[in-house]
C-alpha positions in Angstrom: 50.3 28.5 -16.5 49.0 27.2 -19.8 46.5 25.0 -17.9 45.0 28.1 -16.2 44.6 29.8 -19.5 43.0 26.8 -21.1 40.5 26.6 -18.2 39.6 30.3 -18.6 39.1 29.7 -22.3 36.8 26.8 -21.6 34.8 28.7 -19.0 34.3 31.8 -21.2 32.2 30.0 -23.8 30.1 28.4 -21.1 29.5 31.8 -19.5 28.7 33.3 -22.9 26.2 30.5 -23.6 24.5 31.2 -20.3 24.3 34.9 -21.0 22.9 34.3 -24.5 20.2 31.9 -23.0 19.2 34.5 -20.4 18.9 37.2 -23.0 16.8 35.0 -25.2 14.5 34.1 -22.2 14.3 37.8 -21.3 13.3 38.7 -24.8 10.7 36.0 -24.9 9.2 37.2 -21.6 9.1 40.8 -22.9 7.1 39.7 -25.9 4.4 37.9 -23.7 1.1 39.6 -22.7 0.2 40.1 -19.1 -2.1 37.0 -19.1 0.6 34.9 -20.7 3.0 36.0 -18.0 0.5 35.1 -15.2 0.1 31.7 -16.8 3.9 31.3 -17.0 4.2 32.3 -13.3 1.5 29.8 -12.3 3.2 27.1 -14.3 6.5 27.8 -12.7 4.8 27.7 -9.2 3.3 24.4 -10.0 6.6 23.0 -11.1 8.3 24.3 -7.9 5.6 22.7 -5.7 5.8 19.4 -7.6 9.6 19.4 -7.2 9.3 20.1 -3.5 6.7 17.3 -3.1 9.0 14.9 -5.0 11.9 15.8 -2.8 9.8 15.3 0.4 8.6 11.9 -0.8 12.2 10.9 -1.6 13.3 11.9 1.9 10.5 9.8 3.5 11.2 6.8 1.3 14.9 6.9 2.0 14.3 7.3 5.8 11.9 4.2 5.7 14.5 2.2 3.8 17.2 3.0 6.3 14.9 2.2 9.3 14.1 -1.2 7.7 17.7 -1.9 6.9 18.7 -1.3 10.5 15.7 -3.1 11.9 16.3 -6.3 10.0 20.1 -6.2 9.9 20.3 -9.2 12.3 18.3 -11.6 10.1 21.5 -13.2 8.6 22.8 -13.8 12.1 19.5 -15.4 13.1 19.5 -17.7 10.1 23.0 -18.8 11.2 22.0 -19.5 14.8 18.7 -21.3 14.1 20.3 -24.7 13.2 22.3 -24.7 16.4 19.2 -24.0 18.5 17.3 -26.7 16.5 20.1 -29.2 17.2 19.9 -28.4 21.0 16.2 -28.9 20.9 16.6 -32.3 19.2 19.3 -33.3 21.7 16.8 -32.5 24.5 14.1 -34.5 22.8 16.4 -37.5 22.4 18.1 -37.4 25.8 17.3 -40.1 28.3 16.5 -39.6 32.0 19.8 -41.2 33.1 21.6 -38.4 31.4 19.9 -35.8 33.6 23.0 -33.7 34.0 23.5 -33.4 30.2 19.8 -32.6 29.8 20.0 -29.8 32.4 23.1 -28.3 30.8 21.5 -28.3 27.4 18.4 -26.6 28.9 20.5 -23.9 30.4 22.3 -23.3 27.1 19.0 -23.2 25.2 17.5 -20.8 27.8 20.5 -18.5 27.5 20.3 -18.5 23.7 16.6 -17.7 23.8 17.0 -14.8 26.3 19.8 -13.3 24.2 17.7 -13.6 21.0 14.7 -12.0 22.8 16.9 -9.0 23.7 17.2 -8.4 20.0 13.5 -8.8 19.3 14.0 -12.3 17.9 11.2 -14.5 19.2 10.2 -18.1 18.5 6.9 -19.0 16.8 5.2 -21.7 18.8 2.0 -22.4 16.9 0.6 -25.7 18.4 -3.2 -25.2 18.9 -3.4 -22.1 16.7 -5.1 -21.7 13.3 -2.8 -22.6 10.4 -1.2 -19.4 8.9 0.8 -20.0 5.8 2.7 -16.7 6.5 4.1 -18.2 9.8 3.8 -21.9 9.3 5.0 -24.5 6.8 2.8 -27.6 6.7 4.9 -30.7 6.6 2.1 -33.2 7.1 -1.6 -33.5 7.9 -3.6 -35.6 10.4 -7.2 -36.4 10.8 -8.2 -35.8 14.4 -12.0 -35.6 14.5 -11.8 -34.1 18.0 -10.0 -31.0 16.8 -11.2 -28.2 14.5 -10.2 -28.2 10.9 -7.0 -26.2 9.9 -5.6 -26.2 13.4 -1.9 -26.8 14.0 -1.9 -30.2 15.7 1.8 -30.3 16.5 5.0 -28.4 15.9 8.0 -30.3 14.5 10.3 -27.2 14.5 9.7 -23.8 15.9 9.7 -20.9 13.6 11.4 -17.5 14.3 10.5 -13.9 13.7 12.6 -10.7 13.9 10.6 -7.6 14.8 7.4 -9.3 13.8 8.7 -10.4 10.4 8.9 -14.2 9.9 12.5 -15.2 9.3 11.9 -19.0 9.4 8.4 -20.5 9.4 7.5 -23.1 11.9 7.4 -26.7 10.5 4.0 -28.0 11.6 1.4 -30.8 11.3 -2.0 -29.5 10.4 -5.4 -31.1 11.3 -7.6 -31.8 8.2 -11.0 -33.3 8.8 -12.2 -35.2 5.7 
């Protein structure tokens, strides 16, 4: 019972303060001229428009952040899978013809991995023969092949990976540099 009385006592001064502020604002408005009132109205309209625009921008920004968070949520999974795929590719490169059964099994596993990843918009970057792009490629070495154009990816040591067109892991490449 005492708690309710205390709450009422606390609420009463807050209500009184609000009433006093409203009276003061009312008296202030009564003392303004017609032109000053019009300026005050215009100022309040501008404030309301500015607040509405800020709210709309905040909504758009939040929506974009949410879309990007959902779009790139799988990037951590991809980073965990890349070493396994790279190991399978290295095993293929190092396998001998006499182990054809092992090679075919590894190829099937690798193809299955790639198809699953493509279903989630995770695609490999295969840059051999393309212009070197530091956004997608990481140059590990350079060669001097006079028959090729300058700044062309001569060979790919490890494929890169992108998720929804954002590079998650750049391709490790050898770039042609003509001296």
